[in-house]
N, C-alpha and C positions, 0 to 999 in steps of 0.2 A: 475108708468110705464105706457106708452101708450099701448093700447090694439091691435092696428093694425099698420102695417108699410108696406111701399112699398118694402124696402130692410132691412134685418137684417144682420149685419156683426159681425162675431164672432172673437174677437181678437182685443185688444187695443194697438197694436204696431204700427210702422210706416205704415205698409201695410194697416191695417184696417182703420186707421185715414185718410190716403191719399185717399183710395177708397171712403170713406164717403165724403170727401171734394170735390172730382171730380164729384161724382154723384149729389150732391147738386148744385154744380156750373153749371151743365148741366140741372138743373130744376127738378130733382126728389125731391119730397116734404118730405116724411116721411122716414128718414133714421135713423136706430138705430145701435149703436156700443155697443157690450156687452163685458166686460172685467172682468175676475174673480178676479183680484186683482186691482192694480193701472195701469195707462197708462205707457207703457214701462217696465212693470215688468217682461216680458219674455225675449226673445232673443234680442229684440231691445235694452233694457237697459243694457244687459250683453255683448254686442259685443265689438270688438275693435274699432269700429266706423271709420274705414278707408274707404276712398272713392277713387276708382281708375277707370281709363278708359283703362288701359293696360290689354287687354285680348287677347286670341288666337282664338276666334270665332267671326265672324261678328255680330252675334246676340247679344252676351254679350257686345261687343264694342258699338253697337248702343243703347242698353238699358242703359248702364252706362253713355254714353255721354248725352243722354236725361235727365237722372237724375242729373248729375253733372251740366249741364247748368241751371237746375232749382234751384239747391242749391245756385248757385252764386247770385241769385236774390230772394231767398226765403223769406228773412225778409220783402222785399217790397211786393212780390206777396201775401204772407199770412198775411200781415199787422200785423206782430208780434211786440209786444212792448218790447221784449227781444232781444236776439241775438243767432242765431243757432251756432255761433262760427265756421264758415267754414274757416279753416286754410289750404290754398293751398300751402303747403310746398313741394309738390311733392312726388312721389314714386321712390325710387332707388331700382330696382329689379336686383339682382345679379345672375349670372350663375356660376356653378361649374363643369359642364360637357360639352363635345363637343356637345352632342345631345341637351342639353338645349340651348347652344349658337346658334346652327342652328335654333332652334325653335324661339329664340328671334329675329333673323333676319327676319323670316317670320312674327312674330307678329308685328314688327315695320312697315314693309311694309304694312300689312293689316291696322293697326291703322292709318298710314299716309293717306292711300287712303280714309279713312272715316272722315278725318278732325281732327284727334287726333295727335297733334304734339309731339309725343314721339321721343326719340333719342336712337340710339345704341352707347354705350360708351366703350372706352377701360378702363383699370384699373386706369391709371393715371387720366383720366377725372372723373372717379367715385370718386377718392380720393379728387378731387377738390371740390366735393359736400359734402362728408363726410370724412374729413381729417384723422380721427382715424380708418377708415375702415381697417381691416386686410385683405389684398388681397391675402394672401397665399392660394393656391388651387383654386382661382377664375379665371375666364376666361374673363368675360365681364359684362356689366350691361346695363340696359335700364333706361330711366328717362323721366318723364312727369311732368312738373311743376304744372299743374292744378289739379293733384291728391292731396289728403290730408286727413284731419280729420275734423269731426264736432261733435257737442254735440248731442247725440241721444235723451236725455230727452227734451232739448229745441226744437229740430226739430219736434219730435212727438207732443209736446204740441202746437207748432205753427200750425200744421195741425189740431189738435183737436179744438183749439180756433177758427180757421177760419171756420171749419165745424159747430161749435156751432152757430156762427154768422149767418150762412145760414140756421139754423134750425135743426141741428143734435141733436138727443137724445143719449147721451153717458152715459151708466150705468156702473160704476165701482163696484168692489166687488159684482158682480152679476155673478152667474154661470149657464151656460146652462146645463140643466138636460137631455133634449131630444129634438129631432127634429121630428115633426109630418109629416108623408108622407102618402098620400092617393092616391090610384090608380096611383102610380108612380110619383106623383108630390108633391112638398113642399106645406104645408098648414099652418104651424105654428112652433113656438119655445116655449119650456117649460123652464122656469128658476126658480131659487129658490125664486124669488120675484114676479112671475106672468108669465102669458102666453101672447104671441104676435102672432096674426094672420098675416101671410105673405105668399107670393108666391115665394119669392126669399131669399135665404140664401147664404152668402159668407163665406166660411171657410178660415179664415186668422189667424188661431190659432197657427201658428208656431210649436213649439215642441210638441204640443198636437193635431195637426191636424188629426192624425190617429184616435184619440178617437172621434172627431167630425164626421169623415167619418163613423165610426162604427154606429153612431146614425141613419144614413140613409141606413144602410145595405151594406156599401162599405168597402172593404179591400184595403186601399190605399197603393201603393208601396213605402212607406216612413218609415223611422225609426228615432228615436231621439238619438243623440249621444252627450255625454258630451264633451265640449271643455272648456279649462281653460285659464286664463290670469293672469299674474303677473303685479303688479304696484309698482313703486318705490316712494320714497320720492320726493317732488318737488325739482328740482335743477335749476340752471341758464340755459338758453338756450344753448344746446350743439348739438342737433340733429334736423336739419331742416326737412328733408324728412322722410317718412316711409322707413325703410330698410326691404326688403323682399327677401326671397329665397324659391323657390319651392323645389329644390333638397336638400337643407339643412334644410328645414322644419322650417321656422321661419318668424316672422314679428315683428317689433319693431318701436315704434314711440313716440316722446315726444309731449304731449298734451299741449294746450295753458297755463294751470296753472302751468306747470313745471314737472309734473310726467312723467315717462317713462313707457309705457305699452308694453307688449310683449306676444306673444302667439305662439303656434305650434300645429300641429295635432298629434294624436297618435292612431294607428289602434287598440290598446288595450283598448281604452276608453269604458266604459259601454254603452250599447245601451238600456237605460231605461230613467227614468225621474229624476235621481239624479243630483243635482247641488252642491254637496259637493266638497271640494278641496282635492287633493291627493298629497302625498309627492313625488311620482314618477315624476309627472309633474314638480314640483319645482326643483328637482335635474337635470332633463334632460334639462329643459329650461335654467337654469343658466349656465350649461356646454356649451350649444349651443351658447348662445348669447355672452358670454364673449370671446369665440374664434373669433367671427366675429367682435365684437365691444369691444375690451379689456378694455377700461377705465370704462365700466359699472361694473367691479368687485368691484369698490370702492363705488358704490352707494347702499344705504341701501334699502332693500325691505320693503314695508309697508304691503301688503296683496295680496291675490290671490282670485279669484272668478271663478265661472263656469256658463255656460249657455248651451243651447241645440241647436245644429245644427239639422235642420230637413232635413234629407238626402234622396235623390232619387238615383236610380241606376246609373244615368249619371251625378249626381251633378248639375243638372239644374232644375229650378223651374217648377211647373205645374200651368198653367194659363187656365182659361176659364171654360165653363160648362162641366158637365158630362152627358153622354148619358143615364145612368141608371136611373137618378132621375131628372125630369124636375124642373128647378128653383134652382138647387144646383150648386154653382160655387166654384172653387178652386183658391186660391192664396197662394200656399204652396211650401215646398220642396226646399227652397233657398240654402241649403247646405253651408251656411256660408256667402252668399253675399246678403241677403235680405235687410239689412239696406241701402246699397248703391244703391239698385234698387228701393227704396221706391217711389219716385215721379213718375217714369215710371210705376210701378205697379199700383199706384192709377189711373193714366190716362188710361192705357191700359185696366184695368179691368172695369172701368166705361164705356168705349166705348164698350167692349164686352157685358156687361150686357144690354146695351141699343140697341144692334144690330147695332151699327155704324161700319164703316170701321175703324180699329184700326190704330193709328199713325204709329206703327211699326207692321210688321207681327208677330203673336203669335200662328198661327195654329200649328206650329211644337212643341209647348210646351203643347199641349193638352194631357190629361191623356192617350188617346189611343195609344200614341207613344210606350208605354211599351209593349202592346199586339202585336203591329205591328213590334216590333224590330227596330224602327226608333229612336234610342237613339242619343243624341247630346253630345259628350264628349268635355269638355273644358280642354286644356292641361296646363292651367296656374292657378292652385289653390293650396293652402296650405292644 
């Protein structure tokens, strides 16, 4: 392990690896990524891996569009010898209440103004895209063809490989034990395999970000919440887009190798670090999805898994430095959409660390917004 670094990034998911890549690309020399297990072992590798640009706030639309545009050319940009498997089958987002339908109209107007070519559909048009959709109780839908799904393991590895070629030091199965702060500024990181002197630490630890914050004396306004996913046996292609509903609390998509993955939120989920699977989710998920997509009742389930959403009070990420500790930066609190924001996170955080003007404004995502009561609520989340 090297003894000194310009920047130490804690977390080997897509955020950490993308930040490292962008810092090195901008000329920073000694960049370290520390991951306590293997790359993508946390939220990145356990997510549903959906990619969408259909949001209800301008900020999220811009961040997701920046990331999606990158994903379209990521194999070439990152010179990856594999394939990140970006399947742009679209997202079909369905509404089941008048209030939601009205919100969808606003969303599409906003998205179109930002260059996102989403469409508001009636139910007949929705069934043209997903013929076996049960439209009983539904009102309308929106659709954007460029949304889709990609492989989180390949995508993170592509960023990591590119960062390594530029000189990154990536240490897996290495645990951060403490962060050394003197006179209010970062001076080093202690790990179970040695210490590194540095003046900049980036907390990109996902579900464990609050523990990293505690190491510098911060009580971060985040908590970790278990979210679960079901996956079926591989079947012939039957479902082109991701089908999602905020009001019905579901998302469902067929991935390139044929399996169908599905998930939902649950306010009763534990707010700790457990990633076990529960029977209640299995029962509620199957009831919900077979009502909306009836043919799935005949598909056999293979397994279910769980990961951690790192939640903030407004379900928006926290980007940038903290005022209390000089040299400590946050890229946390994605509340379920960190993977799809990965490329933007990498670029914007690198720019912020280097004191550059950021490609997109991120001041509103500073940690201080919670003290000031300047929260940013996104209406379109599961």
